[in-house]
C-alpha positions in Angstrom: 15.2 2.0 -21.5 16.3 -1.4 -20.1 19.0 -2.8 -22.3 17.3 -6.2 -22.2 13.8 -5.0 -23.0 12.4 -5.4 -26.5 9.0 -6.8 -25.8 6.7 -5.0 -25.0 8.3 -1.8 -26.1 7.8 1.3 -23.9 7.6 4.7 -25.4 10.2 7.3 -24.8 9.7 8.9 -21.5 8.4 12.5 -21.8 8.0 15.3 -19.1 4.3 15.5 -20.1 3.7 12.0 -18.8 4.1 11.9 -15.0 2.8 8.3 -14.9 6.1 7.2 -16.4 8.1 8.7 -13.5 9.1 6.7 -10.4 7.8 7.8 -7.0 11.1 9.5 -6.0 11.0 11.7 -9.0 7.3 12.5 -8.5 7.9 13.3 -4.8 10.8 15.6 -5.6 8.9 17.6 -8.2 5.8 17.8 -6.1 7.8 19.1 -3.2 9.4 21.7 -5.3 6.0 22.7 -6.7 7.1 21.9 -10.3 4.1 19.7 -10.6 0.7 19.6 -8.8 -0.6 16.6 -7.1 -3.8 16.9 -9.3 -1.6 16.7 -12.4 0.3 13.7 -11.1 -2.9 11.8 -10.0 -4.8 12.7 -13.2 -1.9 11.4 -15.3 -2.0 8.1 -13.5 -5.8 7.9 -13.7 -5.6 8.5 -17.4 -3.0 5.7 -17.7 -5.3 3.5 -15.6 -8.2 4.1 -17.9 -6.1 3.4 -20.9 -4.5 0.0 -19.8 -6.6 -1.4 -17.0 -9.4 -2.7 -19.3 -6.8 -4.9 -20.9 -5.4 -6.5 -17.7 -7.9 -6.0 -14.9 -5.3 -5.1 -12.3 -7.3 -2.4 -10.5 -10.8 -3.5 -9.5 -12.0 -0.4 -7.7 -10.8 3.0 -8.8 -12.8 5.9 -7.3 -11.5 8.7 -9.5 -13.3 11.5 -7.7 -11.9 10.5 -4.3 -8.4 10.3 -5.7 -8.6 13.8 -7.3 -10.1 15.2 -4.1 -7.2 13.8 -2.1 -4.8 15.3 -4.7 -6.5 18.7 -4.2 -6.0 18.5 -0.5 -2.4 17.7 -1.1 -2.0 20.8 -3.3 -3.7 22.9 -0.6 -1.3 21.7 2.0 1.7 22.5 -0.3 0.2 26.0 -0.9 0.0 26.6 2.8 3.7 26.4 3.2 3.5 23.5 5.6 6.2 20.8 5.8 5.4 18.1 3.3 5.5 14.3 4.1 7.8 12.0 2.1 5.1 10.7 -0.3 3.2 14.0 -0.7 0.8 13.6 -3.6 2.4 10.4 -4.9 -0.2 8.0 -6.4 -0.2 4.5 -4.8 -2.5 1.5 -5.2 -3.7 -0.7 -2.4 -4.6 -4.4 -2.3 -8.2 -5.6 -1.8 -7.4 -7.6 1.3 -6.5 -4.7 3.7 -8.9 -2.2 5.3 -9.0 1.3 3.8 -11.6 3.9 4.9 -14.6 4.1 2.7 -13.9 1.3 0.3 -14.7 -2.4 0.4 -12.3 -5.0 1.8 -13.6 -7.7 -0.6 -10.6 -10.0 -0.3 -11.8 -11.5 -3.6 -15.0 -12.9 -2.0 -18.4 -12.0 -3.3 -19.9 -12.1 0.2 -17.6 -9.2 1.3 -18.2 -6.8 -1.5 -20.3 -4.7 0.9 -17.7 -4.8 3.7 -16.8 -1.1 3.9 -14.0 -0.3 6.3 -14.5 2.7 8.7 -10.8 2.8 9.7 -7.5 2.1 7.9 -5.2 -0.9 8.5 -1.8 0.1 9.8 0.0 -0.1 6.4 -2.7 2.0 4.7 -2.8 4.5 7.7 1.0 4.9 7.4 0.9 5.4 3.7 -1.9 8.0 4.1 0.2 9.9 6.8 3.2 9.8 4.4 1.1 11.8 1.9 0.2 9.1 -0.6 -2.9 9.5 -2.8 -4.8 6.2 -3.2 -5.6 5.5 -6.9 -7.5 2.3 -6.5 -7.6 -1.2 -5.2 -5.7 -4.0 -6.8 -7.0 -7.5 -7.5 -6.1 -10.7 -5.6 -7.4 -14.3 -5.3 -10.0 -15.1 -2.6 -8.5 -14.6 0.9 -5.1 -14.3 -1.0 -4.8 -18.1 -0.8 -3.7 -18.8 -4.3 -0.7 -18.0 -6.5 -3.1 -17.2 -9.4 -5.0 -13.9 -9.3 -8.6 -14.7 -10.1 -11.8 -14.6 -8.2 -15.6 -14.6 -8.6 -16.5 -10.9 -7.9 -13.6 -9.3 -9.8 -12.4 -11.8 -12.4 -8.9 -12.7 -13.7 -5.9 -10.3 -13.8 -3.9 -10.8 -16.9 -0.1 -10.8 -17.1 0.8 -7.7 -19.2 3.7 -9.5 -20.9 1.7 -12.6 -21.9 -2.0 -13.0 -21.0 -1.8 -16.8 -21.4 0.7 -17.0 -18.5 0.1 -16.5 -14.8 0.4 -12.9 -13.5 1.4 -14.3 -10.1 -0.5 -14.2 -6.8 -1.7 -13.1 -4.5 -0.5 -9.5 -5.3 -1.0 -10.0 -9.0 -3.0 -6.9 -9.5 -0.4 -4.8 -7.7 2.4 -6.1 -9.8 0.5 -5.6 -13.1 -0.5 -2.1 -12.1 3.2 -1.1 -11.4 4.5 -2.8 -14.5 2.1 -0.9 -16.8 2.5 2.5 -15.2 -0.8 2.8 -13.4 1.1 3.8 -10.3 4.8 3.9 -9.2 4.2 2.1 -5.9 1.9 -0.7 -5.0 1.0 -2.1 -1.6 1.0 -5.9 -1.3 1.5 -8.6 1.2 3.3 -11.9 1.4 2.7 -15.2 3.1 4.4 -17.6 0.8 5.5 -15.5 -2.2 2.6 -13.2 -2.7 4.7 -10.1 -3.4 7.7 -11.7 -5.0 6.1 -14.1 -7.5 4.0 -11.5 -9.1 6.9 -9.1 -9.2 9.0 -11.7 -11.0 6.2 -12.5 -13.4 5.6 -8.8 -14.3 9.2 -7.7 -14.4 9.2 -5.3 -11.4 10.8 -5.2 -7.9 8.9 -6.8 -5.0 10.0 -6.7 -1.4 8.9 -9.0 1.4 10.3 -7.3 4.5 11.3 -9.0 7.7 8.1 -10.2 9.5 7.4 -7.6 12.1 8.8 -4.6 10.3 5.5 -3.3 8.9 2.6 -3.4 11.3 -0.5 -5.3 10.3 -4.1 -5.5 11.5 -7.5 -5.5 9.8 -10.2 -3.7 11.9 -13.0 -5.4 9.9 -11.6 -8.8 11.0 -13.9 -10.8 13.3 -11.2 -13.0 14.8 -7.4 -12.9 15.2 -5.3 -14.2 12.3 -4.2 -17.8 12.6 -0.8 -18.5 14.2 0.9 -19.2 10.9 -0.3 -15.9 9.5 0.9 -14.1 12.6 4.3 -15.7 12.3 4.8 -15.6 8.5 2.6 -13.0 6.8 3.9 -9.5 6.1 2.9 -6.4 4.3 5.2 -5.5 1.4 5.8 -3.1 -1.5 6.2 -3.4 -5.3 7.8 -0.7 -7.5 9.9 -0.2 -10.7 13.0 0.9 -8.8 14.8 0.1 -5.6 14.6 3.6 -4.3 10.8 3.4 -4.6 10.8 0.2 -2.8 12.7 1.9 0.0 10.3 4.9 0.0 7.3 2.6 0.3 8.9 0.5 3.0 9.9 3.4 5.1 6.4 4.9 4.9 4.6 1.7 5.8 7.0 0.7 8.6 5.9 3.4 11.2 4.7 2.1 14.5 1.1 1.2 15.0 0.0 0.1 18.6 -2.6 -2.3 17.1 0.1 -4.7 16.1 2.0 -6.2 19.1 4.3 -8.1 16.7 5.8 -4.9 15.3 9.5 -4.4 16.0 11.2 -0.9 16.0 14.2 -2.1 14.0 16.3 0.4 12.0 16.2 -0.1 8.3 19.8 0.8 7.7 22.5 -0.8 9.8 26.3 -0.7 9.8 27.8 -2.5 6.9 24.8 -2.4 4.7 26.6 -0.5 2.0 29.7 -2.7 2.1 30.0 -5.6 -0.3 29.4 -8.9 1.3 29.9 -12.6 0.8 26.9 -14.0 -1.1 25.8 -17.6 -1.2 24.5 -18.6 -4.7 21.9 -21.4 -4.4 21.3 -23.2 -7.7 18.8 -25.7 -6.3 18.5 -29.3 -5.1 18.4 -32.2 -7.5 14.5 -32.3 -7.6 14.0 -28.6 -8.1 13.4 -28.9 -11.9 15.1 -25.6 -12.7 14.3 -24.0 -16.0 17.4 -23.3 -18.0 16.4 -19.7 -18.5 16.0 -19.3 -14.7 19.4 -20.8 -14.1 21.0 -18.5 -16.6 19.3 -15.4 -15.0 20.6 -16.5 -11.6 24.2 -16.8 -12.8 23.9 -13.5 -14.6 22.9 -11.9 -11.3 25.8 -13.6 -9.5 28.2 -12.3 -12.1 26.8 -8.8 -11.8 27.3 -8.9 -8.0 30.8 -10.2 -8.4 31.5 -7.3 -10.8 30.2 -5.0 -8.1 32.7 -6.3 -5.6 30.6 -9.0 -3.8 32.2 -12.4 -3.1 29.8 -14.9 -4.7 30.2 -18.6 -3.8 27.9 -21.5 -4.5 26.5 -22.7 -1.2 23.2 -24.3 -0.1 21.3 -22.9 2.8 20.6 -25.4 5.6 17.6 -27.8 5.2 16.1 -25.7 2.4 13.6 -28.3 1.1 12.5 -29.2 4.6 11.8 -25.5 5.3 9.7 -25.1 2.2 7.8 -28.4 2.7 7.2 -27.7 6.4 5.7 -24.3 5.7 3.3 -25.5 3.1 2.4 -28.5 5.3 1.6 -26.1 8.2 -0.5 -23.8 6.0 -2.2 -26.8 4.4 -3.3 -28.1 7.8 -4.6 -24.6 8.7 -6.8 -24.9 5.5 -8.2 -28.1 6.9 -9.5 -26.5 10.1 -13.3 -26.0 10.4 -13.0 -22.2 10.4 -11.0 -22.2 7.2 -13.3 -24.8 5.6 -16.3 -22.5 6.4 -14.4 -19.6 4.8 -13.6 -21.5 1.7 -17.3 -22.3 1.3 -17.8 -18.6 0.6 -15.3 -18.5 -2.2 -15.3 -19.6 -5.8 -14.7 -23.0 -7.4 -11.3 -22.0 -8.7 -9.9 -21.4 -5.2 -11.7 -24.5 -3.7 -10.2 -26.7 -6.4 -6.8 -25.2 -6.1 -6.7 -25.7 -2.3 -8.0 -29.2 -2.6 -5.2 -30.2 -4.9 -2.6 -28.3 -3.0 -3.3 -29.7 0.5 -3.4 -33.1 -1.1 0.4 -32.8 -0.8 0.3 -31.7 2.9 0.4 -34.7 5.3 -2.4 -34.5 7.9 -0.9 -33.3 11.2 -2.4 -33.8 14.7 -2.5 -30.8 17.1 0.7 -32.1 18.7 2.4 -32.5 15.3 1.5 -28.9 14.4 3.0 -27.6 17.6 6.1 -29.7 17.0 6.3 -28.3 13.5 6.2 -24.7 14.8 9.0 -25.7 17.2 11.0 -27.0 14.3 10.5 -23.7 12.6 12.7 -22.2 15.4 15.3 -24.8 14.8 15.4 -23.9 11.1 15.6 -20.2 11.9 18.5 -20.8 14.1 20.3 -22.8 11.4 19.7 -20.1 8.8 20.8 -17.4 11.2 24.1 -19.2 11.6 24.3 -19.6 7.8 23.9 -15.8 7.4 26.8 -15.3 9.8 29.0 -16.8 7.1 27.0 -15.6 4.1 25.2 -12.4 4.9 23.3 -12.6 1.6 21.7 -15.4 -0.3 21.0 -15.3 -4.0 18.4 -17.7 -5.5 15.6 -17.6 -8.0 12.2 -16.2 -7.1 10.8 -19.4 -8.8 12.6 -22.4 -10.2 10.2 -22.2 -13.2 8.9 -19.6 -15.6 5.3 -18.5 -15.0 2.8 -21.3 -15.4 -0.2 -21.2 -17.8 -3.3 -19.5 -16.3 -5.2 -21.9 -14.1 -2.4 -24.5 -14.0 -2.9 -25.1 -10.2 -6.4 -26.4 -10.8 -5.6 -29.0 -13.5 -4.6 -31.9 -11.3 -2.5 -33.1 -8.3 0.7 -33.4 -10.3 0.3 -29.8 -11.6 -0.4 -28.5 -8.1 2.7 -30.3 -6.9 4.8 -28.8 -9.7 3.6 -25.3 -8.6 4.5 -26.0 -5.0 8.0 -27.2 -5.9 8.6 -24.3 -8.3 7.7 -21.7 -5.7 9.8 -23.3 -2.8 12.3 -20.4 -2.9 9.5 -18.2 -1.7 7.8 -20.5 0.7 11.1 -21.5 2.5 12.1 -17.9 3.1 8.5 -16.9 4.2 8.7 -19.7 6.7 11.7 -18.1 8.3 10.4 -14.5 8.3 13.5 -13.2 6.6 13.6 -10.2 4.2 13.7 -11.0 0.5 13.5 -8.8 -2.6 12.7 -10.1 -6.1 14.9 -8.3 -8.8 13.9 -8.4 -12.4 17.3 -9.4 -13.9 15.7 -10.5 -17.2 13.0 -8.5 -18.9 12.6 -10.1 -22.3 11.2 -12.1 -23.9 9.6 -12.8 -20.5 10.6 -11.3 -17.1 12.6 -13.5 -14.7 13.3 -12.4 -11.1 15.9 -13.5 -8.7 15.8 -13.1 -4.9 18.3 -11.4 -2.6 17.7 -12.7 0.9 19.2 -11.7 4.2 19.0 -12.3 7.9 16.1 -11.0 9.9 15.9 -7.2 10.0 18.8 -6.9 7.5 16.4 -5.5 4.9 18.8 -2.6 4.2 21.5 -5.0 3.3 19.2 -6.7 0.7 18.2 -3.3 -0.7 21.9 -2.3 -1.2 22.6 -5.5 -3.1 19.4 -5.0 -5.2 20.7 -1.6 -6.0 23.9 -3.0 -7.2 22.0 -5.3 -9.6 19.8 -2.4 -10.7 22.9 -0.4 -11.7 23.6 -3.1 -14.3 20.0 -3.8 -15.2 19.1 -0.2 -16.0 15.8 1.5 -15.4 12.6 -0.5 -15.5 10.2 1.5 -17.7 6.4 1.0 -17.8 5.2 -1.3 -20.5 2.1 -1.4 -22.7 0.1 -4.7 -22.1 0.2 -7.3 -24.8 -3.2 -7.4 -26.6 -4.9 -10.5 -25.2 -7.1 -11.0 -28.2 -4.1 -11.0 -30.6 -1.9 -13.1 -28.3 -4.5 -15.8 -27.7 -5.5 -16.2 -31.4 
């Protein structure tokens, strides 16, 4: 049990409860035929049935299909064939990517009948790696909000405190992993959509380098916008660093449908060596919560104890990078195509976007192109910064999770959310790898980010593992009872 955890209290792990195990343990026991895939999947489905009604993390869970896939995995094992790395391991997938036979609702009621007839690359790669899909995790409409709520599926609750935001847009994925529904969850990240929920739920969440995991939705009727092509990436959430690595390696296989995919090795020379780390404590207007500041310094001390050289240093033009990214995204929201899409969504998203883009200055077409050119200037500056400091340590958010629906209260609240989440938006802008590590688990989780240069994902994972050695194992939690908490 994590030495910091005392709320909620996990039960003592028992061999009879495979849902408690991480994916690496499950994969090893499945490969050695010490456990059947049906037993593993049934255990996770039982856990899903027990906790999901209290948090609404998984919004589509076809039990029969999952068990049928488990039986096929057991038949493969019985045949003596070579087994893939995630053979029989239960995994959840997010509702905004295509998966054969289920709806890509994207949190929009009009899309509840949009059934995919082919997998997106990340899902296809997970399937080839042997994963068994447990169900689909919740997200806000079009994944355009840092709060996981939508009209067709409803609100996902934070299992630690249902009055606080679970994070978005991969909120269902993070809550599912945190409560033991599955050891690995697929997610994606444009401005913090993997990392913020991971921090809010007390699990690990990796945003890989843009281009490492291929992406494409066959049901899409048009190409993604330029900002999405440059900044969005598929990602993975889990309760251990080794499971993050397993999920990343599975999803990163080449898919010819994504011309942005890069065949970069995950592990590079020097990844396992201790490095110089820049500790960024924020600009004057970041409004850093004292608990977040304490968590950040704890992580810095732990890395120092592990042999890393930690020095306070600010990355170049940090605030400019965060503001530019949200301004570019805000102007994409203003386009006629996006306005037509927003008309299909619920009032919560429309209100959130209205308040958020209030803070994004209107840009002409020429200004948007100039902004994208400035992105390259910022990437160059950060690349040179990483030459001196191969790793950057900073919070996942400057603030603790906001109350549910805080982004729809008013413009000042929306601005506070934007500023708090700038550690995620700045790094997303640059396309660099970043992993949120749950360095505090109680009374509320707090994550910090380890960030590296492009395609130095392995370096980030090694430093995350050094923190994990001090943090201890992250055990599944039982959700706080919403009715009791909200009385």
